[in-house]
N, CA, C and O atoms as a Maestro MAE file, in Angstrom:
{
 s_m_m2io_version
 :::
 2.0.0
}

f_m_ct {
 s_m_title
 :::
 protein
 m_atom[360] {
  # First column is atom index #
  i_m_mmod_type
  r_m_x_coord
  r_m_y_coord
  r_m_z_coord
  i_m_residue_number
  s_m_chain_name
  s_m_pdb_residue_name
  s_m_pdb_atom_name
  i_m_atomic_number
  :::
  1 25 122.294 117.030 111.865 1 A "MET " " N  " 7
  2 3 120.932 116.539 111.846 1 A "MET " " CA " 6
  3 2 119.988 117.704 112.128 1 A "MET " " C  " 6
  4 15 120.267 118.550 112.977 1 A "MET " " O  " 8
  5 25 118.895 117.737 111.423 2 A "MET " " N  " 7
  6 3 117.901 118.786 111.608 2 A "MET " " CA " 6
  7 2 116.949 118.418 112.751 2 A "MET " " C  " 6
  8 15 116.854 117.250 113.127 2 A "MET " " O  " 8
  9 25 116.265 119.386 113.288 3 A "ALA " " N  " 7
  10 3 115.321 119.138 114.380 3 A "ALA " " CA " 6
  11 2 113.988 118.654 113.822 3 A "ALA " " C  " 6
  12 15 113.546 119.120 112.772 3 A "ALA " " O  " 8
  13 25 113.349 117.724 114.519 4 A "PRO " " N  " 7
  14 3 112.033 117.264 114.058 4 A "PRO " " CA " 6
  15 2 110.986 118.366 114.174 4 A "PRO " " C  " 6
  16 15 111.088 119.252 115.023 4 A "PRO " " O  " 8
  17 25 109.992 118.297 113.319 5 A "LYS " " N  " 7
  18 3 108.891 119.257 113.373 5 A "LYS " " CA " 6
  19 2 107.958 118.879 114.529 5 A "LYS " " C  " 6
  20 15 107.658 117.702 114.728 5 A "LYS " " O  " 8
  21 25 107.509 119.861 115.275 6 A "ALA " " N  " 7
  22 3 106.597 119.611 116.386 6 A "ALA " " CA " 6
  23 2 105.328 118.927 115.873 6 A "ALA " " C  " 6
  24 15 104.705 119.390 114.918 6 A "ALA " " O  " 8
  25 25 104.962 117.838 116.508 7 A "GLY " " N  " 7
  26 3 103.743 117.120 116.148 7 A "GLY " " CA " 6
  27 2 103.880 116.182 114.963 7 A "GLY " " C  " 6
  28 15 102.937 115.459 114.642 7 A "GLY " " O  " 8
  29 25 105.029 116.175 114.308 8 A "ALA " " N  " 7
  30 3 105.210 115.295 113.151 8 A "ALA " " CA " 6
  31 2 105.351 113.844 113.610 8 A "ALA " " C  " 6
  32 15 105.835 113.565 114.707 8 A "ALA " " O  " 8
  33 25 104.924 112.945 112.757 9 A "ILE " " N  " 7
  34 3 105.066 111.509 113.023 9 A "ILE " " CA " 6
  35 2 106.085 110.965 112.035 9 A "ILE " " C  " 6
  36 15 105.976 111.177 110.827 9 A "ILE " " O  " 8
  37 25 107.068 110.268 112.562 10 A "TYR " " N  " 7
  38 3 108.126 109.707 111.730 10 A "TYR " " CA " 6
  39 2 108.114 108.184 111.851 10 A "TYR " " C  " 6
  40 15 108.137 107.635 112.952 10 A "TYR " " O  " 8
  41 25 108.077 107.514 110.700 11 A "ASN " " N  " 7
  42 3 108.126 106.056 110.687 11 A "ASN " " CA " 6
  43 2 109.572 105.596 110.609 11 A "ASN " " C  " 6
  44 15 110.365 106.129 109.833 11 A "ASN " " O  " 8
  45 25 109.902 104.613 111.410 12 A "LEU " " N  " 7
  46 3 111.216 103.988 111.346 12 A "LEU " " CA " 6
  47 2 111.030 102.600 110.753 12 A "LEU " " C  " 6
  48 15 110.461 101.707 111.381 12 A "LEU " " O  " 8
  49 25 111.509 102.444 109.564 13 A "CYS " " N  " 7
  50 3 111.410 101.161 108.873 13 A "CYS " " CA " 6
  51 2 112.546 101.103 107.861 13 A "CYS " " C  " 6
  52 15 113.194 102.110 107.575 13 A "CYS " " O  " 8
  53 25 112.774 99.918 107.329 14 A "ASP " " N  " 7
  54 3 113.864 99.824 106.367 14 A "ASP " " CA " 6
  55 2 113.382 100.217 104.970 14 A "ASP " " C  " 6
  56 15 112.215 100.558 104.772 14 A "ASP " " O  " 8
  57 25 114.296 100.162 104.018 15 A "ASP " " N  " 7
  58 3 114.003 100.601 102.655 15 A "ASP " " CA " 6
  59 2 113.505 99.470 101.754 15 A "ASP " " C  " 6
  60 15 113.310 99.674 100.556 15 A "ASP " " O  " 8
  61 25 113.300 98.290 102.320 16 A "HIS " " N  " 7
  62 3 112.895 97.136 101.513 16 A "HIS " " CA " 6
  63 2 111.744 96.410 102.209 16 A "HIS " " C  " 6
  64 15 111.965 95.425 102.913 16 A "HIS " " O  " 8
  65 25 110.514 96.896 102.014 17 A "PRO " " N  " 7
  66 3 109.401 96.221 102.672 17 A "PRO " " CA " 6
  67 2 109.271 94.785 102.178 17 A "PRO " " C  " 6
  68 15 109.419 94.504 100.989 17 A "PRO " " O  " 8
  69 25 108.998 93.903 103.098 18 A "ALA " " N  " 7
  70 3 108.882 92.487 102.747 18 A "ALA " " CA " 6
  71 2 107.979 91.786 103.750 18 A "ALA " " C  " 6
  72 15 107.938 92.161 104.922 18 A "ALA " " O  " 8
  73 25 107.262 90.779 103.296 19 A "PRO " " N  " 7
  74 3 106.448 90.004 104.233 19 A "PRO " " CA " 6
  75 2 107.339 89.158 105.134 19 A "PRO " " C  " 6
  76 15 108.464 88.829 104.760 19 A "PRO " " O  " 8
  77 25 106.845 88.804 106.319 20 A "PRO " " N  " 7
  78 3 107.667 88.045 107.264 20 A "PRO " " CA " 6
  79 2 108.265 86.767 106.669 20 A "PRO " " C  " 6
  80 15 109.393 86.399 106.996 20 A "PRO " " O  " 8
  81 25 107.523 86.102 105.810 21 A "GLU " " N  " 7
  82 3 108.048 84.842 105.250 21 A "GLU " " CA " 6
  83 2 109.286 85.071 104.388 21 A "GLU " " C  " 6
  84 15 110.148 84.195 104.316 21 A "GLU " " O  " 8
  85 25 109.397 86.224 103.732 22 A "ASP " " N  " 7
  86 3 110.601 86.528 102.955 22 A "ASP " " CA " 6
  87 2 111.795 86.748 103.874 22 A "ASP " " C  " 6
  88 15 112.902 86.299 103.577 22 A "ASP " " O  " 8
  89 25 111.574 87.430 104.977 23 A "VAL " " N  " 7
  90 3 112.651 87.686 105.937 23 A "VAL " " CA " 6
  91 2 113.128 86.369 106.548 23 A "VAL " " C  " 6
  92 15 114.331 86.144 106.686 23 A "VAL " " O  " 8
  93 25 112.192 85.508 106.909 24 A "ILE " " N  " 7
  94 3 112.547 84.203 107.480 24 A "ILE " " CA " 6
  95 2 113.312 83.371 106.465 24 A "ILE " " C  " 6
  96 15 114.307 82.736 106.815 24 A "ILE " " O  " 8
  97 25 112.865 83.362 105.212 25 A "ALA " " N  " 7
  98 3 113.545 82.594 104.167 25 A "ALA " " CA " 6
  99 2 114.966 83.109 103.950 25 A "ALA " " C  " 6
  100 15 115.893 82.319 103.775 25 A "ALA " " O  " 8
  101 25 115.140 84.427 103.960 26 A "TYR " " N  " 7
  102 3 116.473 84.993 103.782 26 A "TYR " " CA " 6
  103 2 117.382 84.627 104.949 26 A "TYR " " C  " 6
  104 15 118.543 84.275 104.746 26 A "TYR " " O  " 8
  105 25 116.860 84.708 106.163 27 A "ALA " " N  " 7
  106 3 117.654 84.356 107.341 27 A "ALA " " CA " 6
  107 2 118.054 82.889 107.303 27 A "ALA " " C  " 6
  108 15 119.198 82.553 107.612 27 A "ALA " " O  " 8
  109 25 117.136 82.017 106.930 28 A "ALA " " N  " 7
  110 3 117.450 80.586 106.831 28 A "ALA " " CA " 6
  111 2 118.538 80.353 105.790 28 A "ALA " " C  " 6
  112 15 119.449 79.555 106.011 28 A "ALA " " O  " 8
  113 25 118.449 81.043 104.664 29 A "ALA " " N  " 7
  114 3 119.465 80.890 103.620 29 A "ALA " " CA " 6
  115 2 120.830 81.375 104.106 29 A "ALA " " C  " 6
  116 15 121.846 80.738 103.828 29 A "ALA " " O  " 8
  117 25 120.864 82.492 104.827 30 A "LEU " " N  " 7
  118 3 122.136 82.991 105.365 30 A "LEU " " CA " 6
  119 2 122.778 81.973 106.300 30 A "LEU " " C  " 6
  120 15 123.999 81.816 106.325 30 A "LEU " " O  " 8
  121 25 121.946 81.291 107.060 31 A "LEU " " N  " 7
  122 3 122.443 80.308 108.029 31 A "LEU " " CA " 6
  123 2 122.647 78.936 107.410 31 A "LEU " " C  " 6
  124 15 123.086 78.003 108.082 31 A "LEU " " O  " 8
  125 25 122.326 78.814 106.125 32 A "ASP " " N  " 7
  126 3 122.361 77.526 105.450 32 A "ASP " " CA " 6
  127 2 121.527 76.507 106.231 32 A "ASP " " C  " 6
  128 15 121.922 75.355 106.411 32 A "ASP " " O  " 8
  129 25 120.376 76.966 106.681 33 A "ALA " " N  " 7
  130 3 119.469 76.144 107.478 33 A "ALA " " CA " 6
  131 2 118.194 75.887 106.675 33 A "ALA " " C  " 6
  132 15 117.843 76.661 105.785 33 A "ALA " " O  " 8
  133 25 117.516 74.806 106.995 34 A "PRO " " N  " 7
  134 3 116.255 74.558 106.287 34 A "PRO " " CA " 6
  135 2 115.204 75.604 106.652 34 A "PRO " " C  " 6
  136 15 115.204 76.153 107.754 34 A "PRO " " O  " 8
  137 25 114.333 75.859 105.722 35 A "LEU " " N  " 7
  138 3 113.242 76.793 105.961 35 A "LEU " " CA " 6
  139 2 112.288 76.174 106.978 35 A "LEU " " C  " 6
  140 15 111.859 75.033 106.803 35 A "LEU " " O  " 8
  141 25 111.954 76.904 108.031 36 A "PRO " " N  " 7
  142 3 111.011 76.340 109.006 36 A "PRO " " CA " 6
  143 2 109.664 76.074 108.332 36 A "PRO " " C  " 6
  144 15 109.276 76.785 107.405 36 A "PRO " " O  " 8
  145 25 108.965 75.060 108.798 37 A "PRO " " N  " 7
  146 3 107.662 74.769 108.175 37 A "PRO " " CA " 6
  147 2 106.670 75.906 108.427 37 A "PRO " " C  " 6
  148 15 106.649 76.514 109.498 37 A "PRO " " O  " 8
  149 25 105.864 76.169 107.427 38 A "ALA " " N  " 7
  150 3 104.827 77.197 107.560 38 A "ALA " " CA " 6
  151 2 103.691 76.642 108.420 38 A "ALA " " C  " 6
  152 15 103.349 75.463 108.336 38 A "ALA " " O  " 8
  153 25 103.126 77.502 109.232 39 A "ILE " " N  " 7
  154 3 101.992 77.139 110.079 39 A "ILE " " CA " 6
  155 2 100.843 78.074 109.719 39 A "ILE " " C  " 6
  156 15 101.030 79.287 109.618 39 A "ILE " " O  " 8
  157 25 99.671 77.514 109.528 40 A "ALA " " N  " 7
  158 3 98.509 78.348 109.223 40 A "ALA " " CA " 6
  159 2 98.293 79.346 110.352 40 A "ALA " " C  " 6
  160 15 98.445 79.012 111.527 40 A "ALA " " O  " 8
  161 25 97.943 80.559 109.986 41 A "PHE " " N  " 7
  162 3 97.762 81.624 110.974 41 A "PHE " " CA " 6
  163 2 96.797 81.190 112.070 41 A "PHE " " C  " 6
  164 15 97.043 81.444 113.249 41 A "PHE " " O  " 8
  165 25 95.717 80.546 111.695 42 A "GLU " " N  " 7
  166 3 94.704 80.128 112.660 42 A "GLU " " CA " 6
  167 2 95.236 79.089 113.643 42 A "GLU " " C  " 6
  168 15 94.718 78.962 114.753 42 A "GLU " " O  " 8
  169 25 96.255 78.354 113.247 43 A "GLN " " N  " 7
  170 3 96.810 77.295 114.095 43 A "GLN " " CA " 6
  171 2 98.022 77.746 114.904 43 A "GLN " " C  " 6
  172 15 98.485 77.022 115.786 43 A "GLN " " O  " 8
  173 25 98.528 78.921 114.612 44 A "ALA " " N  " 7
  174 3 99.712 79.407 115.320 44 A "ALA " " CA " 6
  175 2 99.341 79.787 116.755 44 A "ALA " " C  " 6
  176 15 98.275 80.346 117.014 44 A "ALA " " O  " 8
  177 25 100.229 79.474 117.652 45 A "ASP " " N  " 7
  178 3 100.009 79.787 119.070 45 A "ASP " " CA " 6
  179 2 100.591 81.176 119.351 45 A "ASP " " C  " 6
  180 15 101.704 81.312 119.860 45 A "ASP " " O  " 8
  181 25 99.805 82.201 119.003 46 A "LEU " " N  " 7
  182 3 100.267 83.581 119.148 46 A "LEU " " CA " 6
  183 2 99.502 84.282 120.251 46 A "LEU " " C  " 6
  184 15 98.302 84.070 120.429 46 A "LEU " " O  " 8
  185 25 100.209 85.117 120.986 47 A "GLY " " N  " 7
  186 3 99.546 85.964 121.969 47 A "GLY " " CA " 6
  187 2 98.776 87.060 121.248 47 A "GLY " " C  " 6
  188 15 98.930 87.228 120.038 47 A "GLY " " O  " 8
  189 25 97.953 87.804 121.968 48 A "PRO " " N  " 7
  190 3 97.133 88.844 121.330 48 A "PRO " " CA " 6
  191 2 97.943 89.889 120.560 48 A "PRO " " C  " 6
  192 15 97.543 90.299 119.471 48 A "PRO " " O  " 8
  193 25 99.070 90.318 121.113 49 A "MET " " N  " 7
  194 3 99.871 91.342 120.431 49 A "MET " " CA " 6
  195 2 100.472 90.785 119.138 49 A "MET " " C  " 6
  196 15 100.423 91.442 118.098 49 A "MET " " O  " 8
  197 25 101.029 89.595 119.200 50 A "ALA " " N  " 7
  198 3 101.619 88.990 118.001 50 A "ALA " " CA " 6
  199 2 100.539 88.709 116.957 50 A "ALA " " C  " 6
  200 15 100.757 88.936 115.767 50 A "ALA " " O  " 8
  201 25 99.389 88.224 117.387 51 A "ALA " " N  " 7
  202 3 98.300 87.954 116.451 51 A "ALA " " CA " 6
  203 2 97.859 89.236 115.754 51 A "ALA " " C  " 6
  204 15 97.605 89.230 114.550 51 A "ALA " " O  " 8
  205 25 97.768 90.324 116.492 52 A "SER " " N  " 7
  206 3 97.389 91.601 115.905 52 A "SER " " CA " 6
  207 2 98.433 92.058 114.891 52 A "SER " " C  " 6
  208 15 98.093 92.525 113.805 52 A "SER " " O  " 8
  209 25 99.711 91.917 115.259 53 A "PHE " " N  " 7
  210 3 100.801 92.335 114.373 53 A "PHE " " CA " 6
  211 2 100.763 91.565 113.059 53 A "PHE " " C  " 6
  212 15 100.828 92.164 111.985 53 A "PHE " " O  " 8
  213 25 100.657 90.244 113.137 54 A "TYR " " N  " 7
  214 3 100.722 89.418 111.934 54 A "TYR " " CA " 6
  215 2 99.419 89.382 111.152 54 A "TYR " " C  " 6
  216 15 99.423 88.971 109.991 54 A "TYR " " O  " 8
  217 25 98.308 89.797 111.742 55 A "SER " " N  " 7
  218 3 97.038 89.762 111.025 55 A "SER " " CA " 6
  219 2 96.841 90.981 110.136 55 A "SER " " C  " 6
  220 15 95.964 90.981 109.272 55 A "SER " " O  " 8
  221 25 97.642 92.014 110.337 56 A "GLU " " N  " 7
  222 3 97.490 93.241 109.569 56 A "GLU " " CA " 6
  223 2 98.651 93.422 108.605 56 A "GLU " " C  " 6
  224 15 99.756 92.934 108.843 56 A "GLU " " O  " 8
  225 25 98.390 94.119 107.528 57 A "ASN " " N  " 7
  226 3 99.415 94.417 106.550 57 A "ASN " " CA " 6
  227 2 99.456 95.925 106.392 57 A "ASN " " C  " 6
  228 15 98.659 96.502 105.653 57 A "ASN " " O  " 8
  229 25 100.377 96.552 107.080 58 A "LYS " " N  " 7
  230 3 100.497 98.006 107.008 58 A "LYS " " CA " 6
  231 2 101.787 98.361 106.275 58 A "LYS " " C  " 6
  232 15 102.867 97.865 106.595 58 A "LYS " " O  " 8
  233 25 101.643 99.207 105.316 59 A "ARG " " N  " 7
  234 3 102.822 99.672 104.588 59 A "ARG " " CA " 6
  235 2 103.138 101.084 105.063 59 A "ARG " " C  " 6
  236 15 102.270 101.956 105.097 59 A "ARG " " O  " 8
  237 25 104.374 101.284 105.422 60 A "VAL " " N  " 7
  238 3 104.803 102.594 105.883 60 A "VAL " " CA " 6
  239 2 106.012 103.032 105.071 60 A "VAL " " C  " 6
  240 15 106.674 102.221 104.423 60 A "VAL " " O  " 8
  241 25 106.281 104.300 105.119 61 A "SER " " N  " 7
  242 3 107.407 104.867 104.400 61 A "SER " " CA " 6
  243 2 108.276 105.648 105.381 61 A "SER " " C  " 6
  244 15 107.777 106.295 106.301 61 A "SER " " O  " 8
  245 25 109.573 105.571 105.164 62 A "ASN " " N  " 7
  246 3 110.499 106.333 105.994 62 A "ASN " " CA " 6
  247 2 110.982 107.593 105.265 62 A "ASN " " C  " 6
  248 15 111.949 108.223 105.695 62 A "ASN " " O  " 8
  249 25 110.325 107.956 104.181 63 A "ALA " " N  " 7
  250 3 110.773 109.103 103.379 63 A "ALA " " CA " 6
  251 2 110.801 110.392 104.195 63 A "ALA " " C  " 6
  252 15 111.738 111.181 104.066 63 A "ALA " " O  " 8
  253 25 109.794 110.617 105.028 64 A "ARG " " N  " 7
  254 3 109.733 111.865 105.788 64 A "ARG " " CA " 6
  255 2 110.922 112.004 106.725 64 A "ARG " " C  " 6
  256 15 111.566 113.052 106.751 64 A "ARG " " O  " 8
  257 25 111.222 110.970 107.490 65 A "ILE " " N  " 7
  258 3 112.321 111.080 108.463 65 A "ILE " " CA " 6
  259 2 113.654 111.266 107.746 65 A "ILE " " C  " 6
  260 15 114.528 111.988 108.226 65 A "ILE " " O  " 8
  261 25 113.804 110.621 106.609 66 A "LYS " " N  " 7
  262 3 115.054 110.746 105.864 66 A "LYS " " CA " 6
  263 2 115.181 112.133 105.227 66 A "LYS " " C  " 6
  264 15 116.260 112.724 105.231 66 A "LYS " " O  " 8
  265 25 114.073 112.650 104.680 67 A "GLN " " N  " 7
  266 3 114.103 113.963 104.037 67 A "GLN " " CA " 6
  267 2 114.182 115.094 105.057 67 A "GLN " " C  " 6
  268 15 115.017 115.989 104.927 67 A "GLN " " O  " 8
  269 25 113.323 115.058 106.065 68 A "GLU " " N  " 7
  270 3 113.241 116.180 107.002 68 A "GLU " " CA " 6
  271 2 114.375 116.202 108.017 68 A "GLU " " C  " 6
  272 15 114.795 117.274 108.454 68 A "GLU " " O  " 8
  273 25 114.875 115.027 108.398 69 A "LEU " " N  " 7
  274 3 115.931 114.985 109.413 69 A "LEU " " CA " 6
  275 2 117.287 114.604 108.840 69 A "LEU " " C  " 6
  276 15 118.288 114.605 109.556 69 A "LEU " " O  " 8
  277 25 117.324 114.281 107.560 70 A "GLY " " N  " 7
  278 3 118.590 113.964 106.915 70 A "GLY " " CA " 6
  279 2 119.239 112.672 107.397 70 A "GLY " " C  " 6
  280 15 120.462 112.535 107.357 70 A "GLY " " O  " 8
  281 25 118.426 111.733 107.849 71 A "LEU " " N  " 7
  282 3 118.979 110.485 108.385 71 A "LEU " " CA " 6
  283 2 119.244 109.468 107.284 71 A "LEU " " C  " 6
  284 15 118.566 109.445 106.257 71 A "LEU " " O  " 8
  285 25 120.226 108.647 107.517 72 A "THR " " N  " 7
  286 3 120.475 107.473 106.671 72 A "THR " " CA " 6
  287 2 120.657 106.285 107.604 72 A "THR " " C  " 6
  288 15 121.066 106.451 108.753 72 A "THR " " O  " 8
  289 25 120.365 105.127 107.129 73 A "TRP " " N  " 7
  290 3 120.437 103.920 107.961 73 A "TRP " " CA " 6
  291 2 121.782 103.222 107.774 73 A "TRP " " C  " 6
  292 15 122.314 103.152 106.666 73 A "TRP " " O  " 8
  293 25 122.306 102.722 108.851 74 A "ALA " " N  " 7
  294 3 123.525 101.906 108.776 74 A "ALA " " CA " 6
  295 2 123.237 100.627 107.994 74 A "ALA " " C  " 6
  296 15 124.094 100.130 107.264 74 A "ALA " " O  " 8
  297 25 122.035 100.105 108.153 75 A "TYR " " N  " 7
  298 3 121.603 98.894 107.454 75 A "TYR " " CA " 6
  299 2 120.277 99.236 106.779 75 A "TYR " " C  " 6
  300 15 119.229 99.138 107.417 75 A "TYR " " O  " 8
  301 25 120.292 99.632 105.513 76 A "PRO " " N  " 7
  302 3 119.100 100.158 104.869 76 A "PRO " " CA " 6
  303 2 117.983 99.154 104.606 76 A "PRO " " C  " 6
  304 15 116.857 99.548 104.300 76 A "PRO " " O  " 8
  305 25 118.279 97.873 104.721 77 A "ASP " " N  " 7
  306 3 117.223 96.891 104.525 77 A "ASP " " CA " 6
  307 2 117.484 95.664 105.393 77 A "ASP " " C  " 6
  308 15 118.567 95.506 105.957 77 A "ASP " " O  " 8
  309 25 116.490 94.809 105.490 78 A "TYR " " N  " 7
  310 3 116.618 93.641 106.370 78 A "TYR " " CA " 6
  311 2 117.755 92.723 105.946 78 A "TYR " " C  " 6
  312 15 118.371 92.072 106.791 78 A "TYR " " O  " 8
  313 25 118.038 92.663 104.662 79 A "LYS " " N  " 7
  314 3 119.126 91.790 104.196 79 A "LYS " " CA " 6
  315 2 120.470 92.278 104.735 79 A "LYS " " C  " 6
  316 15 121.269 91.476 105.218 79 A "LYS " " O  " 8
  317 25 120.724 93.571 104.656 80 A "ALA " " N  " 7
  318 3 121.975 94.124 105.177 80 A "ALA " " CA " 6
  319 2 122.046 93.962 106.691 80 A "ALA " " C  " 6
  320 15 123.108 93.654 107.233 80 A "ALA " " O  " 8
  321 25 120.936 94.166 107.369 81 A "GLY " " N  " 7
  322 3 120.904 94.022 108.835 81 A "GLY " " CA " 6
  323 2 121.165 92.597 109.273 81 A "GLY " " C  " 6
  324 15 121.965 92.364 110.179 81 A "GLY " " O  " 8
  325 25 120.499 91.634 108.639 82 A "LEU " " N  " 7
  326 3 120.712 90.233 109.019 82 A "LEU " " CA " 6
  327 2 122.138 89.782 108.695 82 A "LEU " " C  " 6
  328 15 122.745 89.045 109.472 82 A "LEU " " O  " 8
  329 25 122.667 90.214 107.571 83 A "ALA " " N  " 7
  330 3 124.044 89.864 107.217 83 A "ALA " " CA " 6
  331 2 125.027 90.433 108.240 83 A "ALA " " C  " 6
  332 15 126.000 89.772 108.601 83 A "ALA " " O  " 8
  333 25 124.774 91.657 108.707 84 A "ALA " " N  " 7
  334 3 125.654 92.278 109.717 84 A "ALA " " CA " 6
  335 2 125.578 91.521 111.036 84 A "ALA " " C  " 6
  336 15 126.603 91.317 111.688 84 A "ALA " " O  " 8
  337 25 124.389 91.103 111.438 85 A "ILE " " N  " 7
  338 3 124.238 90.327 112.676 85 A "ILE " " CA " 6
  339 2 125.038 89.030 112.564 85 A "ILE " " C  " 6
  340 15 125.764 88.658 113.486 85 A "ILE " " O  " 8
  341 25 124.900 88.353 111.443 86 A "LEU " " N  " 7
  342 3 125.624 87.091 111.241 86 A "LEU " " CA " 6
  343 2 127.138 87.326 111.267 86 A "LEU " " C  " 6
  344 15 127.879 86.546 111.865 86 A "LEU " " O  " 8
  345 25 127.586 88.389 110.626 87 A "ALA " " N  " 7
  346 3 129.025 88.689 110.621 87 A "ALA " " CA " 6
  347 2 129.537 88.977 112.022 87 A "ALA " " C  " 6
  348 15 130.648 88.572 112.363 87 A "ALA " " O  " 8
  349 25 128.754 89.667 112.840 88 A "GLN " " N  " 7
  350 3 129.168 89.975 114.218 88 A "GLN " " CA " 6
  351 2 129.196 88.730 115.078 88 A "GLN " " C  " 6
  352 15 130.025 88.612 115.980 88 A "GLN " " O  " 8
  353 25 128.292 87.798 114.802 89 A "GLU " " N  " 7
  354 3 128.249 86.563 115.586 89 A "GLU " " CA " 6
  355 2 129.420 85.650 115.219 89 A "GLU " " C  " 6
  356 15 129.843 84.810 116.014 89 A "GLU " " O  " 8
  357 25 129.934 85.829 114.000 90 A "GLY " " N  " 7
  358 3 131.101 85.095 113.528 90 A "GLY " " CA " 6
  359 2 130.902 83.631 113.529 90 A "GLY " " C  " 6
  360 15 131.807 82.885 113.154 90 A "GLY " " O  " 8
  :::
 }
 m_bond[359] {
  # First column is bond index #
  i_m_from
  i_m_to
  i_m_order
  :::
  1 1 2 1
  2 2 3 1
  3 3 4 2
  4 3 5 1
  5 5 6 1
  6 6 7 1
  7 7 8 2
  8 7 9 1
  9 9 10 1
  10 10 11 1
  11 11 12 2
  12 11 13 1
  13 13 14 1
  14 14 15 1
  15 15 16 2
  16 15 17 1
  17 17 18 1
  18 18 19 1
  19 19 20 2
  20 19 21 1
  21 21 22 1
  22 22 23 1
  23 23 24 2
  24 23 25 1
  25 25 26 1
  26 26 27 1
  27 27 28 2
  28 27 29 1
  29 29 30 1
  30 30 31 1
  31 31 32 2
  32 31 33 1
  33 33 34 1
  34 34 35 1
  35 35 36 2
  36 35 37 1
  37 37 38 1
  38 38 39 1
  39 39 40 2
  40 39 41 1
  41 41 42 1
  42 42 43 1
  43 43 44 2
  44 43 45 1
  45 45 46 1
  46 46 47 1
  47 47 48 2
  48 47 49 1
  49 49 50 1
  50 50 51 1
  51 51 52 2
  52 51 53 1
  53 53 54 1
  54 54 55 1
  55 55 56 2
  56 55 57 1
  57 57 58 1
  58 58 59 1
  59 59 60 2
  60 59 61 1
  61 61 62 1
  62 62 63 1
  63 63 64 2
  64 63 65 1
  65 65 66 1
  66 66 67 1
  67 67 68 2
  68 67 69 1
  69 69 70 1
  70 70 71 1
  71 71 72 2
  72 71 73 1
  73 73 74 1
  74 74 75 1
  75 75 76 2
  76 75 77 1
  77 77 78 1
  78 78 79 1
  79 79 80 2
  80 79 81 1
  81 81 82 1
  82 82 83 1
  83 83 84 2
  84 83 85 1
  85 85 86 1
  86 86 87 1
  87 87 88 2
  88 87 89 1
  89 89 90 1
  90 90 91 1
  91 91 92 2
  92 91 93 1
  93 93 94 1
  94 94 95 1
  95 95 96 2
  96 95 97 1
  97 97 98 1
  98 98 99 1
  99 99 100 2
  100 99 101 1
  101 101 102 1
  102 102 103 1
  103 103 104 2
  104 103 105 1
  105 105 106 1
  106 106 107 1
  107 107 108 2
  108 107 109 1
  109 109 110 1
  110 110 111 1
  111 111 112 2
  112 111 113 1
  113 113 114 1
  114 114 115 1
  115 115 116 2
  116 115 117 1
  117 117 118 1
  118 118 119 1
  119 119 120 2
  120 119 121 1
  121 121 122 1
  122 122 123 1
  123 123 124 2
  124 123 125 1
  125 125 126 1
  126 126 127 1
  127 127 128 2
  128 127 129 1
  129 129 130 1
  130 130 131 1
  131 131 132 2
  132 131 133 1
  133 133 134 1
  134 134 135 1
  135 135 136 2
  136 135 137 1
  137 137 138 1
  138 138 139 1
  139 139 140 2
  140 139 141 1
  141 141 142 1
  142 142 143 1
  143 143 144 2
  144 143 145 1
  145 145 146 1
  146 146 147 1
  147 147 148 2
  148 147 149 1
  149 149 150 1
  150 150 151 1
  151 151 152 2
  152 151 153 1
  153 153 154 1
  154 154 155 1
  155 155 156 2
  156 155 157 1
  157 157 158 1
  158 158 159 1
  159 159 160 2
  160 159 161 1
  161 161 162 1
  162 162 163 1
  163 163 164 2
  164 163 165 1
  165 165 166 1
  166 166 167 1
  167 167 168 2
  168 167 169 1
  169 169 170 1
  170 170 171 1
  171 171 172 2
  172 171 173 1
  173 173 174 1
  174 174 175 1
  175 175 176 2
  176 175 177 1
  177 177 178 1
  178 178 179 1
  179 179 180 2
  180 179 181 1
  181 181 182 1
  182 182 183 1
  183 183 184 2
  184 183 185 1
  185 185 186 1
  186 186 187 1
  187 187 188 2
  188 187 189 1
  189 189 190 1
  190 190 191 1
  191 191 192 2
  192 191 193 1
  193 193 194 1
  194 194 195 1
  195 195 196 2
  196 195 197 1
  197 197 198 1
  198 198 199 1
  199 199 200 2
  200 199 201 1
  201 201 202 1
  202 202 203 1
  203 203 204 2
  204 203 205 1
  205 205 206 1
  206 206 207 1
  207 207 208 2
  208 207 209 1
  209 209 210 1
  210 210 211 1
  211 211 212 2
  212 211 213 1
  213 213 214 1
  214 214 215 1
  215 215 216 2
  216 215 217 1
  217 217 218 1
  218 218 219 1
  219 219 220 2
  220 219 221 1
  221 221 222 1
  222 222 223 1
  223 223 224 2
  224 223 225 1
  225 225 226 1
  226 226 227 1
  227 227 228 2
  228 227 229 1
  229 229 230 1
  230 230 231 1
  231 231 232 2
  232 231 233 1
  233 233 234 1
  234 234 235 1
  235 235 236 2
  236 235 237 1
  237 237 238 1
  238 238 239 1
  239 239 240 2
  240 239 241 1
  241 241 242 1
  242 242 243 1
  243 243 244 2
  244 243 245 1
  245 245 246 1
  246 246 247 1
  247 247 248 2
  248 247 249 1
  249 249 250 1
  250 250 251 1
  251 251 252 2
  252 251 253 1
  253 253 254 1
  254 254 255 1
  255 255 256 2
  256 255 257 1
  257 257 258 1
  258 258 259 1
  259 259 260 2
  260 259 261 1
  261 261 262 1
  262 262 263 1
  263 263 264 2
  264 263 265 1
  265 265 266 1
  266 266 267 1
  267 267 268 2
  268 267 269 1
  269 269 270 1
  270 270 271 1
  271 271 272 2
  272 271 273 1
  273 273 274 1
  274 274 275 1
  275 275 276 2
  276 275 277 1
  277 277 278 1
  278 278 279 1
  279 279 280 2
  280 279 281 1
  281 281 282 1
  282 282 283 1
  283 283 284 2
  284 283 285 1
  285 285 286 1
  286 286 287 1
  287 287 288 2
  288 287 289 1
  289 289 290 1
  290 290 291 1
  291 291 292 2
  292 291 293 1
  293 293 294 1
  294 294 295 1
  295 295 296 2
  296 295 297 1
  297 297 298 1
  298 298 299 1
  299 299 300 2
  300 299 301 1
  301 301 302 1
  302 302 303 1
  303 303 304 2
  304 303 305 1
  305 305 306 1
  306 306 307 1
  307 307 308 2
  308 307 309 1
  309 309 310 1
  310 310 311 1
  311 311 312 2
  312 311 313 1
  313 313 314 1
  314 314 315 1
  315 315 316 2
  316 315 317 1
  317 317 318 1
  318 318 319 1
  319 319 320 2
  320 319 321 1
  321 321 322 1
  322 322 323 1
  323 323 324 2
  324 323 325 1
  325 325 326 1
  326 326 327 1
  327 327 328 2
  328 327 329 1
  329 329 330 1
  330 330 331 1
  331 331 332 2
  332 331 333 1
  333 333 334 1
  334 334 335 1
  335 335 336 2
  336 335 337 1
  337 337 338 1
  338 338 339 1
  339 339 340 2
  340 339 341 1
  341 341 342 1
  342 342 343 1
  343 343 344 2
  344 343 345 1
  345 345 346 1
  346 346 347 1
  347 347 348 2
  348 347 349 1
  349 349 350 1
  350 350 351 1
  351 351 352 2
  352 351 353 1
  353 353 354 1
  354 354 355 1
  355 355 356 2
  356 355 357 1
  357 357 358 1
  358 358 359 1
  359 359 360 2
  :::
 }
}
């Protein structure tokens, strides 16, 4: 592994950006569970941090950390990660 550049900012994210509802739908399908009902953002009982997180849509890239530090992910996207969690839970 290479050393990080001083002052550089590295994003840690997976290789498959997706909105939260896609991740929830995939998890429900893996569990063979019904999709939870959608709740309007304004009606959701969210704390300030969660409300801030879900109210913004920020797209980030992990290209720099992968190129400059030579990293690869054990689970390159949320689908692989959720499937691995389910497999470990057995």
